[in-house]
C-alpha positions as semicolon CSV with decimal commas, in nm:
position;residue;x (nm);y (nm);z (nm)
1;M;0,350;2,205;2,222
2;R;0,647;2,144;1,974
3;P;0,992;1,936;2,109
4;T;1,248;2,175;2,169
5;R;1,361;2,165;1,846
6;S;1,773;2,093;1,850
7;S;1,681;1,794;2,066
8;A;1,617;1,650;1,681
9;A;1,904;1,877;1,542
10;L;2,166;1,743;1,764
11;T;2,049;1,378;1,727
12;L;2,308;1,424;1,374
13;A;2,559;1,683;1,574
14;L;2,710;1,384;1,798
15;A;3,044;1,472;1,664
16;A;3,300;1,587;1,358
17;C;3,410;1,418;1,051
18;A;3,697;1,252;0,923
19;V;4,032;1,515;0,965
20;A;4,418;1,547;0,856
21;L;4,600;1,295;1,142
22;V;4,847;1,616;1,231
23;A;4,876;1,667;1,574
24;A;4,733;2,050;1,715
25;P;4,742;2,198;2,070
26;A;4,537;2,189;2,301
27;R;4,371;2,501;2,315
28;P;4,307;2,709;2,614
29;V;3,937;2,746;2,779
30;A;3,948;3,082;2,716
31;A;3,932;3,066;2,343
32;R;3,623;2,978;2,358
33;A;3,307;3,141;2,340
34;A;3,240;3,316;2,716
35;A;3,043;3,173;2,941
36;D;2,883;3,489;3,104
37;R;2,869;3,626;2,724
38;P;2,487;3,595;2,563
39;F;2,556;3,412;2,232
40;W;2,410;3,722;2,018
41;A;2,711;3,923;2,156
42;G;2,795;4,189;1,881
43;H;2,469;4,167;1,647
44;P;2,624;3,996;1,394
45;D;2,544;3,977;1,029
46;A;2,502;3,696;0,821
47;A;2,883;3,772;0,694
48;A;2,946;3,763;1,063
49;F;2,748;3,496;1,153
50;T;2,894;3,305;0,903
51;R;3,275;3,390;1,019
52;I;3,186;3,303;1,392
53;Q;3,000;2,933;1,287
54;D;3,331;2,829;1,044
55;Q;3,579;2,941;1,330
56;R;3,336;2,681;1,583
57;L;3,373;2,440;1,300
58;A;3,744;2,513;1,286
59;R;3,806;2,445;1,659
60;A;3,570;2,158;1,629
61;R;3,818;2,001;1,359
62;A;4,121;2,091;1,559
63;D;3,997;1,895;1,875
64;I;3,927;1,616;1,650
65;A;4,261;1,592;1,530
66;R;4,380;1,597;1,936
67;V;4,168;1,299;1,970
68;L;4,345;1,057;1,681
69;A;4,699;1,221;1,745
70;V;4,609;1,042;2,086
71;K;4,994;0,801;2,122
72;G;4,971;0,523;2,370
73;P;4,694;0,429;2,627
74;R;4,355;0,651;2,598
75;T;4,230;0,819;2,847
76;L;3,941;1,057;2,925
77;S;4,184;1,357;2,919
78;N;4,326;1,266;2,650
79;T;4,028;1,119;2,430
80;L;3,709;1,211;2,571
81;R;3,757;1,554;2,676
82;P;3,905;1,689;2,335
83;Y;3,566;1,485;2,185
84;D;3,344;1,661;2,427
85;D;3,516;1,936;2,350
86;A;3,421;1,962;1,962
87;K;3,065;1,854;2,092
88;L;3,063;2,156;2,270
89;E;3,144;2,355;1,915
90;L;2,888;2,169;1,735
91;D;2,621;2,242;2,001
92;A;2,656;2,562;1,931
93;I;2,673;2,585;1,555
94;V;2,322;2,327;1,512
95;S;2,152;2,530;1,772
96;Q;2,203;2,859;1,751
97;S;2,164;2,828;1,368
98;D;1,883;2,642;1,416
99;L;1,707;2,924;1,578
100;I;1,827;3,212;1,364
101;E;1,723;3,018;1,045
102;N;1,351;3,051;1,223
103;V;1,379;3,356;1,400
104;H;1,561;3,665;1,265
105;P;1,375;3,916;1,040
106;D;1,658;3,952;0,785
107;S;1,678;3,704;0,501
108;L;2,047;3,682;0,466
109;V;2,096;3,606;0,800
110;R;1,819;3,339;0,799
111;G;2,025;3,231;0,486
112;A;2,329;3,261;0,623
113;A;2,181;3,024;0,979
114;E;2,071;2,768;0,663
115;Q;2,400;2,712;0,581
116;A;2,594;2,688;0,871
117;T;2,330;2,416;1,024
118;R;2,402;2,234;0,672
119;K;2,787;2,219;0,770
120;G;2,766;2,166;1,105
121;A;2,540;1,897;1,048
122;A;2,742;1,763;0,751
123;Y;3,056;1,758;1,007
124;A;2,870;1,561;1,307
125;S;2,752;1,309;1,018
126;E;3,055;1,233;0,902
127;L;3,225;1,243;1,264
128;S;2,914;0,917;1,389
129;L;3,088;0,763;1,038
130;N;3,459;0,784;1,099
131;R;3,608;0,419;1,223
132;R;3,938;0,547;1,354
133;V;3,674;0,769;1,629
134;Y;3,485;0,487;1,750
135;D;3,753;0,337;1,789
136;A;3,965;0,556;2,018
137;L;3,601;0,579;2,219
138;A;3,568;0,238;2,225
139;A;3,968;0,182;2,371
140;L;3,911;0,397;2,643
141;D;3,913;0,214;3,026
142;G;3,659;0,352;3,150
143;S;3,683;0,072;3,451
144;N;3,779;0,421;3,738
145;A;3,551;0,695;3,607
146;D;3,238;0,789;3,740
147;A;2,868;0,662;3,663
148;E;2,744;0,948;3,431
149;T;3,073;0,909;3,253
150;R;3,058;0,556;3,158
151;Y;2,692;0,601;3,088
152;Y;2,804;0,892;2,838
153;V;3,081;0,657;2,676
154;E;2,860;0,346;2,651
155;K;2,575;0,560;2,467
156;T;2,760;0,776;2,232
157;L;2,953;0,440;2,169
158;R;2,588;0,260;2,106
159;D;2,508;0,628;1,879
160;F;2,833;0,546;1,655
161;R;2,667;0,238;1,564
162;L;2,341;0,320;1,515
163;A;2,460;0,579;1,259
164;G;2,607;0,287;1,034
165;V;2,998;0,368;1,169
166;D;3,067;-0,009;1,106
167;R;2,923;0,004;0,748
168;D;3,207;-0,030;0,474
169;E;3,372;0,299;0,345
170;A;3,104;0,336;0,035
171;T;2,822;0,296;0,238
172;R;2,950;0,544;0,430
173;Q;2,993;0,738;0,145
174;R;2,636;0,729;0,073
175;I;2,535;0,734;0,424
176;Q;2,664;1,054;0,472
177;R;2,522;1,248;0,104
178;L;2,184;1,099;0,234
179;R;2,200;1,266;0,541
180;E;2,298;1,556;0,388
181;E;2,009;1,583;0,164
182;I;1,782;1,488;0,444
183;V;1,896;1,823;0,607
184;A;1,828;2,027;0,323
185;A;1,486;1,875;0,273
186;G;1,442;1,936;0,575
187;Q;1,533;2,282;0,586
188;E;1,305;2,342;0,286
189;F;0,990;2,178;0,442
190;Q;1,049;2,409;0,744
191;K;1,082;2,752;0,507
192;N;0,774;2,663;0,331
193;I;0,587;2,674;0,613
194;R;0,779;2,959;0,784
195;S;0,684;3,185;0,442
196;D;0,326;3,105;0,425
197;R;0,127;3,401;0,384
198;S;-0,234;3,272;0,400
199;T;-0,469;3,499;0,460
200;V;-0,878;3,473;0,484
201;A;-1,035;3,848;0,373
202;L;-1,366;3,889;0,537
203;D;-1,695;4,118;0,364
204;S;-1,763;4,309;0,700
205;A;-1,768;4,328;1,083
206;A;-2,055;4,153;1,067
207;D;-1,846;3,834;0,980
208;L;-1,648;3,900;1,308
209;E;-1,968;3,818;1,525
210;G;-1,915;3,621;1,852
211;L;-1,545;3,739;1,868
212;P;-1,414;3,922;2,137
213;A;-1,451;4,305;2,153
214;D;-1,010;4,339;2,141
215;F;-1,056;4,087;1,889
216;V;-1,301;4,269;1,726
217;A;-1,107;4,564;1,804
218;R;-0,751;4,502;1,622
219;H;-0,916;4,397;1,325
220;R;-1,057;4,685;1,155
221;P;-1,203;4,665;0,828
222;G;-0,949;4,838;0,522
223;A;-0,994;5,120;0,280
224;D;-1,242;4,862;0,093
225;G;-1,380;4,762;0,378
226;R;-1,296;4,438;0,386
227;I;-1,142;4,270;0,713
228;T;-0,824;4,049;0,615
229;L;-0,747;3,754;0,910
230;T;-0,412;3,557;0,895
231;T;-0,386;3,202;0,940
232;E;-0,114;3,241;1,287
233;Y;-0,216;3,122;1,598
234;P;-0,362;3,477;1,752
235;D;-0,659;3,466;1,476
236;Y;-0,669;3,123;1,414
237;F;-0,757;2,926;1,741
238;P;-1,017;3,272;1,855
239;V;-1,196;3,237;1,505
240;L;-1,236;2,888;1,535
241;T;-1,382;2,932;1,934
242;Y;-1,584;3,213;1,897
243;A;-1,690;3,307;1,560
244;K;-2,121;3,243;1,506
245;R;-2,077;3,275;1,155
246;E;-1,987;2,864;1,020
247;D;-1,888;3,007;0,677
248;V;-1,594;3,201;0,850
249;R;-1,474;2,959;1,057
250;R;-1,500;2,707;0,760
251;R;-1,291;2,927;0,536
252;M;-1,035;2,983;0,788
253;Y;-1,021;2,615;0,923
254;T;-0,931;2,493;0,514
255;T;-0,691;2,802;0,522
256;Y;-0,528;2,695;0,780
257;M;-0,513;2,329;0,680
258;K;-0,323;2,430;0,297
259;R;-0,063;2,590;0,399
260;A;0,289;2,547;0,250
261;F;0,039;2,359;-0,020
262;P;0,096;2,249;-0,286
263;Q;0,471;2,362;-0,264
264;N;0,572;2,097;0,056
265;M;0,387;1,781;-0,091
266;A;0,711;1,754;-0,295
267;A;0,934;1,822;-0,030
268;L;0,778;1,607;0,227
269;D;0,768;1,274;-0,079
270;S;1,159;1,376;-0,095
271;L;1,238;1,389;0,293
272;I;1,017;1,053;0,370
273;A;1,181;0,911;0,014
274;K;1,556;0,959;0,148
275;R;1,473;0,865;0,510
276;H;1,378;0,539;0,388
277;R;1,704;0,526;0,209
278;L;1,900;0,605;0,476
279;A;1,715;0,369;0,716
280;N;1,785;0,052;0,440
281;L;2,179;0,145;0,466
282;L;2,189;0,135;0,801
283;G;2,014;-0,229;0,823
284;F;1,636;-0,175;0,881
285;P;1,385;-0,212;0,700
286;N;1,189;0,110;0,734
287;W;1,260;0,469;0,905
288;A;1,018;0,365;1,166
289;E;1,244;0,146;1,308
290;C;1,548;0,308;1,255
291;F;1,403;0,628;1,514
292;T;1,266;0,385;1,732
293;A;1,579;0,177;1,809
294;D;1,743;0,445;2,059
295;K;1,429;0,525;2,173
296;M;1,215;0,422;2,547
297;V;0,922;0,269;2,347
298;G;1,227;0,055;2,141
299;T;1,098;-0,062;1,823
300;A;0,810;0,046;1,589
301;A;0,603;-0,256;1,636
302;N;0,574;-0,115;2,000
303;A;0,533;0,292;1,894
304;R;0,228;0,104;1,686
305;A;0,105;-0,106;2,005
306;F;0,080;0,184;2,213
307;I;-0,089;0,390;1,940
308;E;-0,389;0,133;1,929
309;R;-0,343;0,115;2,301
310;I;-0,456;0,495;2,344
311;V;-0,698;0,424;2,044
312;Q;-0,888;0,133;2,278
313;V;-0,869;0,296;2,551
314;S;-1,045;0,631;2,452
315;G;-1,326;0,518;2,195
316;E;-1,592;0,504;2,451
317;R;-1,516;0,864;2,602
318;A;-1,487;0,998;2,223
319;A;-1,838;0,855;2,120
320;S;-2,010;1,037;2,466
321;D;-1,811;1,391;2,371
322;Y;-1,922;1,348;2,028
323;Q;-2,318;1,296;2,076
324;V;-2,307;1,551;2,364
325;L;-2,172;1,810;2,048
326;L;-2,405;1,664;1,810
327;E;-2,716;1,726;2,061
328;R;-2,587;2,112;2,136
329;K;-2,582;2,154;1,784
330;R;-2,874;1,993;1,698
331;K;-3,057;2,270;1,964
332;D;-2,971;2,586;1,719
333;L;-2,963;2,382;1,370
334;P;-3,225;2,111;1,381
335;G;-3,142;1,794;1,222
336;A;-2,803;1,862;1,152
337;A;-2,618;1,553;1,028
338;G;-2,236;1,575;1,205
339;I;-2,017;1,811;1,342
340;E;-1,743;1,930;1,086
341;W;-1,327;1,969;1,166
342;W;-1,407;2,387;1,137
343;D;-1,698;2,338;1,473
344;R;-1,431;2,132;1,694
345;L;-1,372;2,442;1,926
346;Y;-1,747;2,625;1,884
347;W;-1,921;2,330;1,973
348;P;-1,733;2,234;2,264
349;T;-1,784;2,656;2,430
350;L;-2,054;2,642;2,373
351;V;-2,089;2,323;2,611
352;R;-1,870;2,470;2,844
353;K;-2,015;2,740;2,920
354;E;-2,447;2,606;2,902
355;Q;-2,377;2,247;3,060
356;Y;-2,024;2,375;3,314
357;D;-2,154;2,742;3,369
358;F;-1,811;2,811;3,233
359;D;-1,733;3,099;2,969
360;A;-1,388;3,102;2,862
361;Q;-1,459;3,452;2,733
362;V;-1,485;3,560;3,114
363;L;-1,099;3,433;3,196
364;R;-0,913;3,681;2,875
365;P;-0,960;3,966;3,099
366;Y;-0,765;3,796;3,415
367;F;-0,452;3,684;3,158
368;P;-0,310;4,036;2,986
369;F;-0,011;3,894;2,838
370;D;0,307;4,076;3,075
371;R;0,083;3,907;3,366
372;V;0,122;3,578;3,243
373;E;0,491;3,584;3,183
374;Q;0,530;3,738;3,519
375;G;0,364;3,498;3,681
376;V;0,515;3,177;3,477
377;L;0,821;3,336;3,655
378;D;0,713;3,370;3,954
379;V;0,586;3,066;4,015
380;T;0,863;2,877;3,869
381;G;1,112;3,004;4,079
382;R;0,927;2,984;4,386
383;M;0,870;2,609;4,329
384;F;1,223;2,560;4,209
385;G;1,419;2,801;4,438
386;V;1,534;3,002;4,177
387;T;1,505;3,375;4,113
388;Y;1,461;3,592;3,747
389;R;1,614;3,901;3,620
390;R;1,547;4,059;3,311
391;V;1,839;4,219;3,141
392;K;1,797;4,511;2,916
393;D;2,015;4,581;2,734
394;A;2,126;4,222;2,588
395;P;2,200;4,146;2,308
396;V;1,862;3,971;2,099
397;W;1,767;3,970;1,737
398;H;1,483;4,172;1,710
399;P;1,339;4,449;1,902
400;S;1,055;4,218;2,084
401;V;1,289;3,980;2,208
402;E;1,345;3,987;2,600
403;C;1,674;3,832;2,751
404;W;1,592;3,705;3,144
405;E;1,911;3,544;3,317
406;M;1,838;3,300;3,639
407;F;2,008;3,309;3,920
408;E;2,059;2,985;4,232
409;D;2,179;3,110;4,572
410;G;2,294;3,477;4,391
411;R;2,476;3,250;4,109
412;L;2,423;3,309;3,754
413;A;2,281;2,988;3,613
414;G;2,108;3,033;3,282
415;R;1,991;3,289;3,019
416;F;1,690;3,259;2,809
417;Y;1,548;3,486;2,535
418;L;1,181;3,515;2,531
419;D;1,042;3,533;2,177
420;M;0,723;3,533;2,216
421;H;0,488;3,667;1,933
422;P;0,443;3,647;1,555
423;R;0,607;3,876;1,287
424;A;0,622;3,745;0,940
425;D;0,895;3,452;0,846
426;K;0,922;3,368;1,194
427;Y;0,875;3,003;1,291
428;S;0,449;3,003;1,369
429;H;0,413;2,731;1,631
430;A;0,532;2,731;2,007
431;A;0,883;2,598;2,054
432;Q;1,218;2,588;2,307
433;F;1,467;2,622;2,115
434;D;1,875;2,527;2,270
435;V;2,105;2,809;2,218
436;R;2,386;2,662;2,469
437;T;2,424;2,360;2,700
438;G;2,577;2,442;2,991
439;V;2,886;2,274;3,107
440;E;3,004;2,334;3,482
441;G;3,242;2,558;3,552
442;R;3,267;2,648;3,148
443;Q;3,004;2,783;3,013
444;I;2,606;2,855;3,157
445;P;2,291;2,657;2,943
446;E;2,166;2,881;2,748
447;A;1,758;2,822;2,556
448;A;1,497;3,004;2,377
449;L;1,164;2,996;2,345
450;V;0,964;3,117;2,029
451;C;0,652;3,118;2,034
452;N;0,320;3,323;1,865
453;L;0,124;3,431;2,147
454;P;-0,112;3,732;2,200
455;G;0,060;4,087;2,236
456;G;0,347;4,272;2,219
457;E;0,184;4,581;1,997
458;A;0,130;4,917;2,131
459;G;-0,235;4,942;2,299
460;D;-0,286;4,591;2,285
461;P;-0,325;4,410;2,655
462;G;-0,236;4,075;2,512
463;L;-0,531;3,879;2,643
464;C;-0,439;3,515;2,671
465;D;-0,697;3,224;2,660
466;M;-0,657;2,887;2,826
467;E;-0,422;2,748;2,562
468;D;-0,252;3,069;2,530
469;V;-0,121;2,994;2,885
470;N;-0,097;2,664;2,845
471;T;0,162;2,639;2,624
472;F;0,335;2,928;2,824
473;F;0,391;2,729;3,055
474;H;0,399;2,448;2,830
475;E;0,718;2,529;2,671
476;F;0,864;2,645;3,003
477;G;0,901;2,340;3,155
478;H;1,127;2,284;2,821
479;L;1,319;2,616;2,909
480;L;1,332;2,485;3,290
481;H;1,468;2,091;3,224
482;T;1,724;2,274;2,979
483;L;1,898;2,482;3,223
484;F;1,891;2,267;3,500
485;A;2,032;1,989;3,316
486;G;2,292;2,260;3,157
487;H;2,545;2,215;3,446
488;H;2,718;1,840;3,406
489;R;3,088;1,767;3,320
490;W;3,048;1,686;2,970
491;V;2,832;1,854;2,702
492;G;2,728;1,515;2,591
493;V;2,490;1,473;2,898
494;G;2,357;1,786;2,927
495;G;2,054;1,975;2,882
496;I;1,805;1,766;2,701
497;R;1,979;1,463;2,583
498;T;1,726;1,231;2,725
499;E;1,483;0,980;2,462
500;Q;1,336;1,185;2,272
501;D;0,980;1,014;2,389
502;F;1,047;1,128;2,718
503;V;1,082;1,459;2,679
504;E;0,776;1,606;2,692
505;A;0,694;1,465;3,005
506;P;0,832;1,750;3,184
507;S;0,653;2,035;2,978
508;Q;0,328;1,879;3,024
509;M;0,346;1,785;3,319
510;L;0,409;2,166;3,432
511;E;0,100;2,260;3,233
512;E;-0,116;2,127;3,582
513;W;0,005;2,452;3,780
514;M;-0,233;2,711;3,506
515;R;-0,494;2,449;3,649
516;D;-0,481;2,552;4,032
517;A;-0,687;2,776;4,141
518;P;-0,414;2,989;4,446
519;T;-0,102;2,925;4,178
520;L;-0,325;3,155;3,934
521;Q;-0,436;3,344;4,213
522;T;-0,069;3,435;4,282
523;F;-0,076;3,670;3,934
524;A;-0,402;3,637;3,720
525;R;-0,575;3,930;3,780
526;H;-0,828;4,149;3,537
527;H;-0,679;4,368;3,349
528;Q;-0,869;4,661;3,384
529;T;-0,966;4,640;3,757
530;G;-0,665;4,482;3,884
531;E;-0,929;4,171;4,066
532;P;-0,730;3,891;4,123
533;I;-0,907;3,599;3,925
534;P;-1,177;3,441;4,154
535;A;-1,127;3,093;4,264
536;G;-1,487;3,022;4,172
537;L;-1,365;3,085;3,845
538;V;-1,101;2,850;3,818
539;Q;-1,289;2,585;3,935
540;Q;-1,595;2,630;3,694
541;M;-1,302;2,592;3,438
542;V;-1,134;2,332;3,615
543;R;-1,478;2,122;3,581
544;A;-1,517;2,201;3,232
545;N;-1,160;2,077;3,186
546;A;-1,288;1,763;3,248
547;F;-1,468;1,761;2,915
548;G;-1,134;1,883;2,763
549;D;-0,957;2,178;2,761
550;L;-0,959;2,238;2,398
551;D;-1,116;1,955;2,198
552;P;-1,407;1,755;2,458
553;K;-1,103;1,468;2,611
554;G;-1,185;1,181;2,413
555;I;-1,154;1,327;2,033
556;G;-0,883;1,529;2,130
557;I;-0,716;1,219;2,248
558;R;-0,844;1,016;1,894
559;R;-0,674;1,357;1,698
560;Q;-0,375;1,311;1,848
561;M;-0,331;0,964;1,741
562;V;-0,417;1,078;1,384
563;L;-0,140;1,252;1,364
564;A;0,038;0,974;1,555
565;D;-0,056;0,732;1,355
566;V;0,056;0,967;1,036
567;S;0,360;1,016;1,116
568;L;0,444;0,644;1,219
569;S;0,321;0,484;0,896
570;I;0,441;0,774;0,663
571;Y;0,747;0,626;0,800
572;D;0,718;0,205;0,900
573;R;0,675;0,075;0,538
574;D;0,850;0,093;0,174
575;P;0,712;0,499;0,054
576;A;0,679;0,395;-0,275
577;G;0,307;0,507;-0,394
578;L;0,216;0,675;-0,097
579;D;-0,020;0,907;-0,072
580;T;-0,043;1,134;0,184
581;D;-0,398;1,263;0,160
582;S;-0,512;0,919;0,129
583;L;-0,377;0,830;0,476
584;F;-0,465;1,162;0,638
585;A;-0,827;1,048;0,509
586;R;-0,828;0,707;0,566
587;L;-0,662;0,764;0,938
588;T;-0,878;1,083;1,031
589;N;-1,238;0,888;0,920
590;R;-1,126;0,582;1,122
591;Y;-0,997;0,731;1,425
592;C;-1,198;1,042;1,469
593;P;-1,663;1,094;1,441
594;Y;-1,564;1,468;1,235
595;P;-1,515;1,309;0,854
596;W;-1,231;1,447;0,662
597;V;-1,229;1,749;0,474
598;P;-1,122;1,693;0,091
599;D;-0,859;1,944;-0,013
600;T;-0,704;2,008;0,302
601;H;-0,298;1,901;0,339
602;F;-0,225;1,938;0,706
603;Q;0,056;1,753;0,607
604;C;0,228;2,055;0,455
605;A;0,249;2,217;0,740
606;F;0,301;1,962;0,984
607;T;0,611;2,076;1,063
608;H;0,683;1,756;1,382
609;L;0,735;1,509;1,002
610;D;1,025;1,676;0,973
611;G;1,167;1,737;1,345
612;Y;0,976;1,430;1,520
613;S;0,953;1,227;1,154
614;A;0,828;0,915;1,297
615;G;0,781;0,998;1,640
616;Y;0,468;1,217;1,727
617;Y;0,339;0,914;1,903
618;T;0,637;1,089;2,192
619;Y;0,353;1,305;2,263
620;M;0,084;1,091;2,408
621;W;0,360;0,849;2,534
622;S;0,540;1,152;2,745
623;E;0,151;1,213;2,887
624;V;0,098;0,884;2,967
625;I;0,435;0,955;3,214
626;A;0,336;1,296;3,265
627;K;0,058;1,184;3,451
628;D;0,218;0,933;3,669
629;L;0,484;1,184;3,781
630;F;0,206;1,422;3,893
631;T;0,084;1,197;4,121
632;K;0,404;1,272;4,377
633;F;0,313;1,649;4,385
634;D;0,027;1,778;4,669
635;R;-0,276;1,911;4,472
636;A;-0,389;2,105;4,806
637;N;-0,030;2,282;4,769
638;L;0,165;2,278;4,409
639;L;0,368;2,568;4,490
640;D;0,576;2,324;4,784
641;P;0,901;2,375;4,743
642;A;1,022;2,013;4,887
643;V;0,875;1,811;4,601
644;A;0,959;2,015;4,354
645;K;1,302;2,032;4,431
646;R;1,302;1,679;4,514
647;Y;1,149;1,635;4,131
648;R;1,417;1,852;4,006
649;D;1,697;1,682;4,136
650;A;1,593;1,341;4,018
651;V;1,424;1,430;3,690
652;L;1,490;1,733;3,565
653;A;1,859;1,783;3,651
654;P;2,034;1,447;3,546
655;G;1,960;1,582;3,183
656;G;2,110;1,290;2,993
657;S;2,325;1,122;3,225
658;K;2,089;0,853;3,286
659;P;1,799;0,642;3,105
660;A;1,472;0,825;3,133
661;A;1,283;0,494;3,277
662;R;1,592;0,521;3,577
663;L;1,480;0,865;3,613
664;V;1,134;0,823;3,649
665;E;1,184;0,526;3,855
666;E;1,430;0,697;4,119
667;F;1,109;0,971;4,144
668;L;0,846;0,753;4,147
669;G;0,982;0,449;4,335
670;R;0,886;0,242;4,069
671;P;0,846;0,249;3,704
672;F;0,581;0,423;3,544
673;R;0,208;0,292;3,496
674;F;-0,101;0,360;3,293
675;D;-0,319;0,397;3,582
676;A;-0,281;0,802;3,651
677;Y;-0,331;0,817;3,260
678;Q;-0,654;0,606;3,290
679;A;-0,773;0,808;3,589
680;W;-0,773;1,114;3,414
681;L;-0,921;0,968;3,088
682;D;-1,206;0,845;3,291
683;E;-1,277;1,180;3,470
684;K;-1,574;1,294;3,463
685;P;-1,682;1,650;3,464
């Protein structure tokens, strides 16, 4: 549940810096990266990667020099085209560097990528403050341009103004310095999370009581008889879901909630303070107001009102969910006073098994990783009329990474990479990373999925649980959005460049397909017998999911609102004296029936506080839209390509060429409403 990474990073990469005013000759398209060549061609080492990105930066500078050297009337060809050419180069610098610093196994290459990210972001920030470039774009006569081009120019000028281009020179210099510091602070924050090596040591195999057999088989005792678990997802979620021993669940939970502590306490405080100072320089009272100014929600006050509305409508459901869990716990532990956070997956799993005749472990044999992967490809290919072909000899950054290409009507239409299993020094969550935004006739779109799912080792079938399959569908929704939107005339409107609080909606909606029996039966087969997943088992899953697919539904929503409110609250005020531990404790106890656990510091590993900053409300905001979008699909035939094509053409393919609200309205035939979300919330098992 991570944003497409570069949607956040490229907020900075709107243009390039102030440059010398000498004219630079136009360069041929052939001088750019070849459109049909994988971006990691040549397997660059640290020095080569630095050289590639420096060359891109030089080309971007030359493009801006072409903009500034124009004499006479400003036209699309002499001004907007070279400006967009510079964005194309910056897109590659920031996107590819962001990916490589999060996934490459070589620390020297990761370090080179971090430096390239900083250079690209600094250059982009300088352009966003370059008044001469802004004036050049403002002088364009767009009266005869198409609607997409006019919207591009209009949005670009707005972004320049929000960036502070109209401030005095001294203020612009301070803004520039702060932005560079924010990029560095964010990199430190993320690096500390990636580098965390937290483990939980168990005394014996008896501590694994309740865990699936394949999990136990992968976690053999060491020479000292002890078993070491990591806080990576393939260990964390099974332990919290199935471990019978409460102390094991408690130790796993508290260790997980202390990742990157204490080092990220200072890093986060620095990030928050710098963003507040930047917002003040830009004329905003706080960072949350600055952040929401170009989002669908419009203002921090509207985001606050949205959070409060979700809290209000979920209250009754959360209370009833809690009583169900407490009653179940008291059957085993008479007199139990309440539910703890390390119980959040364990007792709901038992409730689903006993009250809804659904045991999540029974699903896992039908979801070996390879079949899940092929299933996602087959299902989406059928829906959207595309085919996928694996490129087995493609250059990749790690042997476990797969490269795939997407074809439509026999034409290469996109390329993507699947980096799906955990390893040391790799991004530890799940995300789609932009790699290269497509431009029709110039370069195909490229993207990467980075997840931490089971499998990837010899002899391990990688049996996935529901959440793993859900994650794959979700992140692949981001990837499809990137690829389908990568065929515009301008890079500045291609890819996922809609408002940031819309980007989760398409990926959230695609999750619906993994709850559909006919869809699952196209690929979910028992890894030993080959038997298709029984429709009755899927129906049991769907019924149990009405109670909640991870957390119970009402409590899960409340947990999301804790995170949304924390995200907003650390950025909607002066951070002087802000205590993020106290804030997390207060909001947890306000919204959730499970009490805050002292001496835990989840904010230290809450990656969204960097990438999404004040915008974690986005997930639920997008969920409301996703539920409404889904009403247009036929639940009896979710693989119908006719509806999927209309959805693709209206919502995905336009990318950032129109406001998100208009995309949704054109697909629905009306503005989006709250009704479908409310119906989902009220749904009874």
